[in-house]
C-alpha positions as CSV (number, residue, x, y, z in Angstrom):
1,M,-34.8,-2.9,-10.6
2,K,-33.4,0.3,-10.5
3,K,-35.2,3.5,-11.0
4,L,-34.4,5.8,-14.1
5,V,-34.7,9.2,-14.6
6,K,-34.4,11.5,-17.9
7,M,-31.7,14.5,-18.1
8,M,-29.6,16.6,-20.2
9,I,-26.2,16.9,-20.4
10,N,-24.3,19.1,-22.6
11,G,-27.3,19.0,-24.4
12,R,-27.7,14.9,-24.8
13,Q,-30.3,13.3,-23.5
14,V,-29.4,10.5,-21.2
15,E,-31.2,8.5,-19.0
16,V,-28.8,7.2,-15.4
17,E,-29.6,5.2,-12.1
18,Q,-32.1,8.2,-9.8
19,G,-30.0,8.8,-6.7
20,I,-26.0,9.5,-8.3
21,T,-24.6,12.5,-8.6
22,I,-24.0,14.7,-11.5
23,M,-20.6,13.4,-11.8
24,E,-21.3,9.8,-11.5
25,A,-23.8,10.2,-13.9
26,A,-21.3,12.7,-16.4
27,K,-19.0,9.7,-16.4
28,Q,-21.1,7.3,-17.6
29,C,-21.9,9.3,-20.2
30,G,-18.0,9.6,-21.3
31,I,-17.5,12.9,-19.4
32,Y,-14.9,13.8,-17.1
33,I,-15.7,16.5,-15.0
34,P,-12.5,17.5,-12.8
35,S,-12.3,17.5,-9.1
36,L,-9.5,17.7,-6.6
37,C,-11.3,17.3,-3.4
38,H,-13.1,14.6,-4.6
39,H,-11.6,11.0,-4.4
40,P,-13.9,7.9,-5.2
41,D,-12.9,6.1,-2.2
42,Q,-14.0,9.1,0.1
43,S,-17.0,10.7,1.5
44,V,-18.1,13.8,-0.8
45,K,-16.3,16.9,0.1
46,A,-17.0,20.2,-2.2
47,N,-14.9,22.4,-0.9
48,C,-12.5,22.8,-4.2
49,R,-15.4,24.1,-6.3
50,I,-13.2,22.9,-9.3
51,C,-16.4,20.4,-10.5
52,S,-18.7,23.5,-10.9
53,V,-21.4,22.8,-13.6
54,E,-24.1,24.7,-14.8
55,L,-27.8,24.3,-13.9
56,G,-30.1,24.7,-16.8
57,G,-32.9,27.5,-16.3
58,S,-31.3,28.6,-13.3
59,R,-28.1,29.2,-15.0
60,N,-26.7,28.6,-11.1
61,L,-23.6,27.0,-10.8
62,V,-23.7,23.6,-8.7
63,T,-20.9,21.1,-7.6
64,A,-21.1,18.2,-9.5
65,C,-19.6,15.8,-7.2
66,S,-22.3,16.6,-4.3
67,T,-25.3,17.1,-6.2
68,K,-28.2,14.3,-7.2
69,V,-29.2,14.3,-10.9
70,Q,-33.2,14.8,-10.9
71,E,-35.7,14.2,-14.1
72,G,-35.7,16.9,-16.5
73,M,-32.3,18.4,-14.9
74,E,-30.3,20.6,-17.8
75,I,-26.7,20.1,-17.4
76,Q,-23.7,21.9,-19.1
77,T,-20.3,21.2,-18.5
78,N,-18.2,22.9,-20.9
79,T,-19.6,26.9,-20.5
80,A,-17.6,29.9,-21.0
81,R,-19.0,30.8,-17.5
82,V,-18.4,27.0,-15.8
83,R,-14.6,27.7,-17.9
84,E,-14.1,30.8,-16.2
85,T,-15.0,29.7,-12.9
86,V,-12.8,26.8,-12.6
87,R,-9.6,29.0,-14.3
88,T,-10.1,31.4,-11.6
89,I,-9.9,28.7,-8.8
90,L,-6.9,27.3,-10.4
91,E,-5.3,30.6,-10.6
92,L,-5.9,31.4,-6.9
93,I,-4.7,27.9,-6.0
94,F,-1.6,28.8,-8.0
95,A,-1.2,31.9,-6.4
96,D,-0.7,29.8,-2.9
97,H,1.1,26.9,-4.5
98,P,5.3,26.6,-5.1
99,Q,6.1,27.4,-8.9
100,D,8.7,24.8,-8.6
101,C,6.7,21.5,-10.9
102,L,9.7,20.9,-12.5
103,T,11.6,19.7,-9.8
104,C,8.5,18.3,-7.8
105,I,8.5,14.5,-7.1
106,R,4.6,14.5,-8.5
107,N,5.9,16.4,-12.0
108,G,4.4,14.1,-14.5
109,N,1.3,13.0,-12.2
110,C,0.3,15.9,-10.3
111,E,-3.6,16.1,-10.7
112,L,-3.0,20.2,-10.2
113,R,-1.0,20.5,-12.9
114,K,-3.4,18.5,-15.4
115,L,-6.0,20.9,-15.1
116,A,-3.8,23.7,-15.2
117,A,-3.0,22.1,-19.0
118,R,-6.3,21.1,-19.1
119,F,-7.8,25.2,-18.9
120,G,-5.0,26.8,-20.1
121,I,-3.3,27.9,-17.4
122,S,0.2,29.8,-18.4
123,D,0.2,32.9,-16.2
124,I,-0.7,33.0,-12.6
125,K,-2.6,36.5,-12.1
126,G,-3.0,38.7,-8.7
127,E,-0.2,38.9,-6.1
128,K,1.3,35.8,-5.0
129,V,0.8,34.7,-1.1
130,L,2.9,32.2,-1.0
131,E,4.3,31.8,3.1
132,D,7.4,29.6,3.5
133,M,7.1,26.7,5.7
134,P,9.4,24.2,6.8
135,L,9.3,20.7,5.1
136,D,8.6,18.0,8.0
137,R,11.2,15.2,7.4
138,S,11.2,13.6,10.8
139,T,10.7,10.1,9.8
140,A,12.3,7.4,7.9
141,S,9.1,7.1,5.4
142,L,6.7,10.0,4.8
143,V,8.2,14.0,3.8
144,R,5.1,16.5,4.5
145,N,5.8,19.4,2.5
146,P,2.8,22.3,3.7
147,N,3.8,24.9,1.1
148,K,2.2,22.5,-1.7
149,C,-0.8,21.5,0.3
150,I,-4.1,22.4,-1.3
151,K,-6.4,22.1,1.8
152,C,-8.3,19.4,-0.3
153,G,-9.1,17.6,3.0
154,R,-8.6,14.3,1.1
155,C,-5.7,13.0,3.6
156,A,-7.2,14.2,6.9
157,E,-10.1,11.8,5.7
158,V,-8.1,8.8,5.1
159,C,-6.5,8.9,8.4
160,H,-9.4,10.3,10.4
161,R,-12.0,8.0,8.6
162,I,-10.4,4.9,7.1
163,Q,-7.6,4.3,9.1
164,Q,-9.1,6.1,12.5
165,V,-6.1,6.8,13.5
166,G,-6.3,10.8,13.4
167,I,-3.2,12.6,13.1
168,L,-4.0,15.0,10.2
169,Y,-6.1,18.0,11.4
170,T,-8.0,20.8,9.0
171,H,-6.8,24.1,11.4
172,N,-8.5,27.5,11.3
173,R,-10.6,29.3,8.4
174,S,-10.7,30.8,5.2
175,I,-7.5,31.8,3.1
176,D,-5.7,30.3,7.3
177,V,-6.9,27.2,7.0
178,C,-4.1,24.4,7.2
179,I,-4.3,20.4,7.2
180,S,-1.3,19.3,9.9
181,P,-0.8,17.8,13.1
182,E,-2.0,19.0,16.1
183,Y,-0.4,22.0,17.4
184,G,2.3,22.2,14.2
185,K,3.7,19.0,15.1
186,E,6.1,17.0,13.3
187,L,5.3,13.5,12.4
188,T,7.6,12.0,14.5
189,D,6.2,14.0,17.7
190,V,2.6,12.7,17.6
191,D,1.3,8.5,16.9
192,C,1.7,8.2,12.9
193,V,2.0,4.3,12.1
194,L,3.0,5.8,8.6
195,C,1.1,3.8,6.6
196,G,1.5,6.1,3.6
197,Q,-2.6,6.4,2.9
198,C,-2.4,9.9,3.5
199,A,0.2,10.5,0.6
200,I,-1.5,8.0,-2.2
201,S,-4.7,10.3,-1.4
202,C,-2.7,13.4,-1.7
203,P,-3.6,15.0,-5.2
204,V,-0.5,16.9,-5.2
205,G,3.3,16.5,-3.5
206,A,2.2,17.8,0.2
207,I,2.9,14.5,1.5
208,H,4.9,12.0,-0.3
209,E,7.4,8.7,0.4
210,K,10.5,9.8,1.2
211,D,13.3,9.4,-1.7
212,D,15.6,6.6,-1.0
213,T,16.4,6.2,-5.0
214,D,19.7,7.9,-4.7
215,L,20.8,5.7,-2.1
216,V,20.4,2.4,-4.8
217,W,22.3,4.7,-7.4
218,R,25.5,4.8,-5.0
219,A,25.2,1.1,-4.1
220,I,24.9,-0.2,-7.5
221,A,27.8,2.4,-8.4
222,D,30.1,1.2,-5.6
223,S,31.9,-1.9,-7.2
224,R,32.6,-3.0,-3.9
225,Q,29.4,-3.8,-3.0
226,H,27.1,-6.5,-4.0
227,V,23.5,-5.3,-4.3
228,I,20.9,-7.5,-4.4
229,V,16.8,-6.5,-4.7
230,Q,14.0,-8.7,-3.2
231,I,10.7,-7.5,-4.7
232,A,6.9,-8.0,-3.4
233,P,4.2,-9.7,-4.2
234,A,1.9,-6.6,-4.6
235,V,4.5,-4.8,-6.8
236,R,4.2,-7.5,-9.3
237,V,0.4,-6.8,-10.1
238,S,1.0,-2.8,-10.1
239,V,3.9,-1.5,-11.5
240,A,2.5,-1.7,-14.7
241,E,0.4,1.3,-14.1
242,E,3.2,3.6,-14.2
243,Y,3.4,2.7,-18.0
244,D,-0.8,3.5,-18.1
245,L,-1.0,-0.1,-18.9
246,P,-4.5,-1.7,-17.3
247,A,-5.0,-2.1,-13.2
248,G,-3.7,-5.5,-11.9
249,S,-1.6,-6.6,-15.5
250,I,0.6,-9.3,-13.8
251,S,4.1,-8.2,-15.3
252,T,5.9,-10.5,-12.8
253,G,9.0,-11.1,-16.0
254,K,9.1,-7.7,-17.4
255,M,9.2,-6.8,-13.6
256,I,12.6,-8.8,-13.2
257,A,13.6,-8.0,-16.3
258,A,13.9,-4.1,-15.3
259,A,15.3,-4.5,-12.2
260,R,18.2,-6.2,-13.6
261,S,18.5,-3.5,-16.6
262,L,19.3,-0.8,-13.8
263,G,22.3,-3.1,-12.7
264,F,21.3,-5.2,-9.4
265,D,23.7,-8.2,-9.4
266,R,20.7,-10.2,-8.3
267,V,17.0,-10.6,-8.6
268,F,15.1,-12.3,-5.9
269,D,11.8,-12.5,-4.7
270,T,10.2,-11.9,-1.9
271,N,7.7,-14.5,-2.2
272,F,10.9,-16.4,-1.0
273,A,10.8,-15.2,2.2
274,A,7.1,-15.2,2.4
275,D,6.9,-19.3,1.9
276,L,9.6,-18.9,5.2
277,T,7.3,-16.9,7.2
278,I,4.2,-19.3,6.7
279,M,7.1,-22.1,8.2
280,E,7.8,-20.0,11.3
281,E,4.3,-18.6,11.6
282,G,2.5,-21.7,11.4
283,N,4.3,-23.7,13.9
284,E,4.3,-20.7,16.0
285,L,0.5,-20.8,15.8
286,L,0.5,-24.8,16.4
287,G,2.6,-24.5,19.1
288,R,0.5,-21.5,20.6
289,I,-2.5,-23.8,20.3
290,Q,-0.8,-27.3,21.3
291,K,1.0,-25.5,24.6
292,G,-1.9,-23.2,25.6
293,G,-0.1,-19.8,24.4
294,V,-1.8,-16.9,23.8
295,L,-4.5,-16.7,21.5
296,P,-5.8,-15.3,19.5
297,M,-2.5,-14.9,17.8
298,L,-2.0,-11.7,15.2
299,T,-0.2,-11.5,12.4
300,S,2.8,-9.1,12.0
301,C,3.8,-9.1,8.3
302,S,2.1,-5.6,8.2
303,P,4.7,-2.8,9.4
304,G,2.0,0.0,10.2
305,W,-0.1,-2.5,11.5
306,I,2.6,-3.6,14.0
307,N,3.1,0.6,14.3
308,Y,-0.6,1.1,15.7
309,I,-0.2,-1.7,18.0
310,E,2.2,-0.5,19.7
311,K,1.2,2.9,20.0
312,Y,-2.3,2.3,20.7
313,Y,-2.5,-1.2,22.2
314,P,0.8,-2.3,23.6
315,E,-1.2,-3.9,26.3
316,L,-2.2,-6.7,23.7
317,L,1.5,-7.1,22.6
318,A,1.6,-11.0,23.7
319,H,-1.2,-11.6,21.4
320,V,1.1,-10.6,18.0
321,S,3.5,-13.8,16.0
322,S,7.1,-13.0,16.9
323,C,7.8,-13.5,13.1
324,K,9.6,-10.8,11.5
325,S,8.1,-9.9,7.9
326,P,9.2,-11.2,5.2
327,Q,10.9,-8.4,3.6
328,Q,13.0,-8.6,7.0
329,M,13.5,-12.6,7.1
330,F,15.1,-12.3,3.7
331,G,17.5,-9.9,4.8
332,A,18.4,-11.5,7.8
333,I,19.0,-15.0,5.0
334,A,20.7,-12.5,2.7
335,K,23.3,-11.9,5.1
336,T,23.7,-15.0,6.7
337,Y,22.9,-18.1,4.5
338,Y,23.5,-16.4,1.1
339,S,26.7,-14.9,2.3
340,Q,27.7,-18.2,3.3
341,I,27.2,-20.3,0.1
342,T,28.5,-17.3,-2.2
343,G,31.6,-16.3,-0.2
344,I,29.9,-12.8,-0.2
345,P,31.0,-10.8,2.8
346,A,28.1,-9.6,4.8
347,E,29.3,-6.1,5.1
348,N,30.1,-6.2,1.0
349,I,25.8,-6.9,0.7
350,T,23.3,-4.1,0.1
351,V,20.1,-5.7,0.3
352,V,17.6,-3.4,-1.5
353,S,13.8,-3.9,-1.1
354,I,10.9,-2.8,-3.7
355,M,7.8,-2.6,-1.6
356,P,4.0,-1.0,-2.5
357,C,4.3,0.3,1.6
358,T,5.7,3.1,3.4
359,A,6.1,1.7,6.4
360,K,8.5,-0.6,5.6
361,K,10.9,2.0,4.9
362,H,11.2,2.6,8.7
363,E,10.5,-0.7,9.7
364,A,14.0,-1.8,7.7
365,A,15.3,1.2,10.2
366,R,14.0,-0.6,13.4
367,P,17.6,-0.9,15.7
368,E,16.0,-4.9,16.4
369,M,16.3,-5.4,12.4
370,N,19.9,-6.7,12.6
371,A,20.1,-10.2,14.4
372,S,23.0,-10.9,11.7
373,G,25.3,-8.1,12.9
374,Y,24.1,-6.3,10.4
375,R,20.8,-4.4,9.0
376,D,18.9,-6.7,7.6
377,V,17.5,-4.2,4.6
378,D,19.7,-1.5,4.1
379,I,17.5,0.7,1.5
380,V,13.3,-0.1,0.7
381,L,12.1,1.8,-2.4
382,T,7.8,1.9,-2.9
383,T,6.5,1.1,-6.6
384,R,6.6,4.7,-7.4
385,E,10.3,4.9,-6.2
386,F,11.3,1.6,-8.7
387,A,9.6,3.3,-11.2
388,R,11.4,6.6,-11.0
389,M,14.5,4.8,-11.5
390,L,13.0,2.9,-14.5
391,K,12.2,5.8,-16.0
392,H,15.4,8.0,-15.2
393,D,17.2,5.2,-16.9
394,G,15.2,4.8,-20.2
395,I,14.1,2.0,-19.6
396,D,10.6,1.0,-21.7
397,F,9.2,-1.5,-19.3
398,T,6.3,-2.4,-22.0
399,L,9.2,-3.5,-24.6
400,L,11.2,-5.9,-22.1
401,D,11.6,-9.5,-22.2
402,D,10.5,-11.8,-19.6
403,S,13.0,-13.0,-17.2
404,D,13.1,-14.8,-14.6
405,F,14.0,-14.9,-10.6
406,D,17.9,-15.7,-10.1
407,S,18.0,-18.6,-7.4
408,P,18.4,-19.6,-4.8
409,L,16.0,-16.8,-3.1
410,G,14.2,-16.6,-6.1
411,C,11.7,-20.1,-5.8
412,S,8.8,-19.1,-4.6
413,T,4.6,-20.9,-4.6
414,G,1.1,-19.3,-4.7
415,A,0.9,-19.6,-1.4
416,A,3.5,-16.5,-1.5
417,A,1.9,-15.0,-3.9
418,I,-1.3,-14.2,-2.3
419,F,0.4,-13.0,0.4
420,G,-0.3,-9.2,-1.4
421,A,-4.1,-9.5,-1.0
422,S,-5.9,-9.2,2.3
423,G,-6.7,-12.6,3.8
424,G,-3.6,-14.0,1.6
425,V,-1.5,-14.8,4.6
426,M,-4.2,-16.1,6.5
427,E,-5.2,-18.6,3.7
428,A,-1.0,-19.4,2.9
429,A,-1.0,-20.2,6.7
430,L,-3.9,-22.7,6.5
431,R,-2.8,-24.3,3.5
432,T,0.5,-25.7,5.9
433,V,-0.7,-26.4,8.6
434,Y,-3.6,-28.2,7.5
435,E,-1.3,-30.7,6.2
436,V,1.1,-31.0,9.1
437,V,-1.0,-30.6,11.8
438,T,-3.7,-33.9,9.5
439,G,-1.0,-35.4,7.4
440,E,-3.1,-35.0,4.7
441,T,-3.4,-33.6,1.7
442,L,-5.8,-30.5,1.5
443,E,-7.5,-31.2,-1.9
444,K,-8.9,-27.6,-2.4
445,L,-6.6,-24.7,-1.5
446,E,-9.1,-21.8,-2.2
447,F,-10.3,-20.4,1.0
448,T,-13.0,-18.7,-1.1
449,D,-14.6,-17.2,2.6
450,L,-11.1,-15.4,3.3
451,R,-11.2,-13.5,-0.1
452,G,-12.6,-10.5,-1.3
453,M,-12.5,-6.8,0.2
454,E,-14.9,-7.0,3.0
455,G,-13.7,-5.4,5.7
456,M,-13.9,-8.4,8.3
457,K,-13.8,-12.1,7.2
458,T,-14.6,-14.9,9.4
459,A,-14.0,-18.8,9.0
460,S,-13.7,-22.2,10.4
461,L,-11.3,-25.1,10.0
462,K,-10.9,-28.4,11.7
463,L,-7.2,-29.3,12.3
464,G,-7.6,-32.9,13.6
465,T,-9.6,-32.7,17.0
466,E,-9.4,-29.1,17.2
467,N,-12.0,-26.6,15.5
468,V,-10.0,-23.6,14.6
469,K,-11.8,-20.0,14.1
470,V,-9.9,-17.7,12.2
471,A,-10.4,-13.5,11.0
472,I,-9.3,-11.1,8.6
473,V,-9.0,-7.7,8.8
474,H,-8.0,-4.9,6.7
475,G,-7.3,-1.4,7.3
476,L,-7.3,0.0,10.3
477,A,-10.7,1.3,11.7
478,Q,-11.3,-2.7,11.5
479,A,-8.1,-3.4,13.3
480,K,-10.0,-1.3,16.1
481,K,-12.7,-2.9,16.2
482,V,-10.6,-6.7,16.7
483,M,-8.4,-5.0,19.1
484,E,-11.3,-4.0,21.6
485,M,-13.1,-7.2,21.2
486,I,-9.9,-8.8,22.2
487,K,-9.7,-6.2,25.0
488,A,-13.3,-7.5,25.7
489,G,-12.8,-11.1,25.9
490,Q,-15.2,-11.1,23.0
491,A,-12.9,-12.7,20.2
492,E,-13.4,-15.9,19.8
493,Y,-10.8,-16.8,17.2
494,T,-7.9,-18.5,17.1
495,F,-5.8,-16.6,14.7
496,I,-6.4,-13.1,13.2
497,E,-5.1,-11.8,9.9
498,V,-4.5,-7.9,10.4
499,M,-3.1,-6.0,7.3
500,C,-2.9,-2.1,8.3
501,C,-3.9,-0.7,4.4
502,P,-7.0,-0.9,3.1
503,G,-6.8,-4.3,0.5
504,G,-3.6,-5.3,2.1
505,C,-0.5,-4.7,0.6
506,I,-2.3,-4.0,-3.0
507,G,-3.7,-1.0,-1.4
508,G,0.0,0.5,0.1
509,G,1.0,3.4,0.6
510,G,3.6,3.2,-2.2
511,Q,1.1,2.4,-4.8
512,P,0.8,3.8,-8.0
513,Y,-1.3,7.3,-7.8
514,G,-4.8,6.5,-8.4
515,T,-5.6,4.0,-6.3
516,N,-8.7,3.2,-5.4
517,H,-10.8,0.7,-4.7
518,E,-11.8,-0.8,-7.9
519,V,-8.0,-0.9,-9.2
520,K,-7.2,-3.1,-5.7
521,Q,-9.9,-5.7,-6.7
522,K,-8.7,-6.0,-10.3
523,R,-5.2,-6.2,-8.4
524,M,-6.1,-8.8,-5.8
525,G,-7.8,-10.5,-8.5
526,S,-4.5,-11.2,-10.7
527,L,-2.9,-12.4,-7.3
528,Y,-4.5,-15.3,-7.0
529,Q,-4.6,-15.3,-10.9
530,I,-0.9,-15.7,-9.8
531,D,-1.4,-18.7,-7.7
532,R,-3.5,-20.6,-9.7
533,H,-0.8,-21.2,-12.7
534,L,2.1,-21.4,-10.1
535,P,3.0,-25.7,-10.1
536,I,3.6,-25.5,-6.3
537,R,1.0,-23.5,-3.9
538,K,1.9,-24.6,-0.5
539,S,5.1,-23.5,1.4
540,H,6.4,-26.0,3.0
541,E,6.7,-28.0,-0.6
542,N,8.6,-25.3,-1.7
543,P,11.9,-26.9,-2.7
544,D,14.6,-24.0,-1.8
545,I,12.9,-23.5,1.6
546,K,13.4,-27.5,2.8
547,E,17.3,-26.6,1.2
548,L,17.4,-24.0,3.5
549,Y,16.1,-25.6,6.4
550,D,18.5,-28.8,6.0
551,K,21.3,-26.8,5.5
552,F,21.1,-23.9,7.5
553,L,18.1,-22.9,9.8
554,G,17.4,-27.0,11.2
555,Q,14.0,-26.7,11.9
556,P,11.1,-24.1,12.1
557,L,11.6,-22.3,15.3
558,G,14.9,-23.9,15.7
559,G,17.6,-21.6,17.7
560,K,18.7,-20.2,14.5
561,S,15.1,-19.1,13.3
562,H,14.7,-17.3,16.6
563,Q,17.7,-15.8,16.2
564,L,17.4,-14.6,12.6
565,L,13.7,-14.7,11.9
566,H,11.8,-13.8,14.9
567,T,11.9,-10.2,17.6
568,K,10.0,-8.8,19.8
569,Y,7.9,-5.9,19.0
570,G,7.2,-3.3,21.6
571,G,8.9,-0.1,21.0
572,A,8.4,1.8,17.7
573,S,11.0,4.1,17.4
574,F,10.1,6.9,14.5
């Protein structure tokens, strides 16, 4: 049984669990204590001091994010001294912050601006000390604006501790402190993998996705272009959060209707291409097992992960599946098969992707992603950019009637839906591989050992005479451990799924702000709910996928499939 302590918060006696912080105790009592450096998934920093509260008796100010509760403690969160202290800190931050809130990409969801409104900051006292520094626009995925950095340290922590890429550092001291890549380099000059976890952690507009919404508006307005959009599985369980609906709200029908309202000529589903990926990747795995190929085979669906292995473990690239990601497979099929059956020339088809990921922008721009002779995917938007377009067009997402995806690239299965969660690619692949190898029907489709937010998950499955051991990791810190195991010859697995972002795509760097562990779990649960309620739950049973092979591709791993759906990884160029 957990030990409780009695304490006073704002004159009210409460009982809370021993060992938690004042901030956590206050939250349990319905009291919000503000902070800028604190993030529920990160370690305690206590460097912004905005969570200062008054400790009864001593009248000392302490930081609520780092101070543990004690028996008999008296805390005041709303005294004049607390308010004046926080106001002063905010004014000092604003003195070193651009006053361009109306044109900032974070306008409407900036944590600093929300605090300014809460504490009535209407005038900046004292001398402004803002230094005008150049923006870093060197990559296709992210923009870094050092002028807006408030030195909270969130981005550096997620980069070093959670992803263990470690390209963002805190430099200098006191008023000269700054957070940037080493020696003031741009992101393209360091080994950034463009995962965007820094962007989703940032409380302000200091680092964010490269906004490509204007490109989409221009494409839609161009009468010569047939503009189609594909939407990733993780977006349908997150985009509703942009309209203050509960985390994990399933909004597939409204999402489709919203995209159609923007003016896209066709609205398709990336899940269709996820089913296609399983057909190719599953058969590639079987081929490696049967022909003595390089094992363990590593998945290739996550572009941040591909950037990581290319930069940090290039000697292990032979383990990576040659399959393109579902995003790129969709684009290749759109510019060939879809072009053929509609009679629309490939040069007149613009493929737009709505993704939970910032690295997808870089992936689409890779020079090898044009097997059809045209760029597979023309424009990539994050979930946040999609929501901005809807709000720009005055579309009230919550009032839309549900709609359905267009055919023929809109039919998908439950196996594809779970691609958005860590473990989903593996589970989807095993559903198909099992039936292809054994010729038997897999009665229990849920591989529960492969689900959840645990950093590494393992399982084994009997495939005929073979006992196949598999592993799932998410987050690059976990991927690093597995790469070291493979290097040391200690990874006794046949197939390993790797997702760059913690939780998989549901925790992608392009998802709505406010993403944390709790939110990811809700989104993950919703994807499994979608899977349970779909009539077809195995990729190889998708009728449109069958037709695609019958009429166009021939067979998995065939000549045309290899040309359009496979690639060679090994040279990430930013």
